[in-house]
N, C-alpha and C positions, 0 to 999 in steps of 0.2 A: 504494500500500500504506500501511497505517496505521503510524505511528511510535509504538509503544507506550511508548517512553521519554518521550513527551510527557505521559503521565499523571503529574501532580504527586504525588510520594510523600507529601508533607506532607498533602495533602487526601485522598489515596486510602484511608488507614486508616479503617475503619468509624466509629469514634467521632468523628474530626475531620470526616469527610464529613457526618455527621449534624449536627454543630455548624454547619458552613458552610451546609448546606441550610436549617436553621432561621433563621440570621442573614440569609440571602439572601431568605427568604420574606416579610419585612416590613421596612418602612422604619425603624420605631422600634427601640430597643435591647431586648435581652433581659436580664432580671435573672438572676444566677447561679442563684438558687433555681428560677426558671421553667425554665431550661435543664435543671437537674438533674431536675426532676419530669418534664419532657417526654421526656427521654432515658433516664430510669431508670438513672442512673449514680451511683456513690458520689462523695462530695466529692473524694477523692483522685484518682480516675480522671478526673473532669471537669477538675479543676485542671491535671492533667498535660497533657491535650489542649489546654486553653485556653492554657497557657504555650507549648506548641509552636507554636500558631497565632499567638500574639503575637510570638514570637521571629522568625517568618517575616514579620511585619508584615502578616498577612492579617486580623487582627482587632485591635480596641483595647478596653481595659477602662477604665471610669471609676468610681472608688470614690466613692460618695456617703455623706456623713455628715450627721447632723442629728437630726431626731426619730426615736426608736426605734433599731432596729438598722441598722448600716451595710450598704449593699448595693453590689454591683458590677454595672454595666450593660455589656453587650458589644454591639459593632456590627462589621460588616464595614468594613474600610478600602477606599479606592478600589483599591489594588493587590490586596486580597483579592477584591473583586468581579471584577476583571479576570482573576485567576487562576482563580476559580471558573467564570466563563463559558468560559474556554479549556479547563478540565477537562471541562465538560459537552460542549463541541464535540468533543473526542476521544472521549468516551463515545458521542455520537451517531454518529460514524464507525464505531465498533466495533459498535453495534447495527445499523447499516445493513448491515454485512458479514454479520452473523449471521442476517439475515432471509432 
């Protein structure tokens, strides 16, 4: 039987799942503005989700300053990638049961 408690609540929320999926989809970092545009989230909503994921150490943000506007780039951490893969594994089990 599937242990539904293995679904990581930090990742499971729709906004954070979307962020984790985008960050896992490519090797390079995502800029805050790119995440915002792709996910169609407000600044405040996106920042709240990013902070939650950073607190869980699933993502890391790097603030770049220099020419023009400062920007923050986000990437999955190794522990974030591990947690995301485990999360997907539980979802696959659930999907298998539902078929």
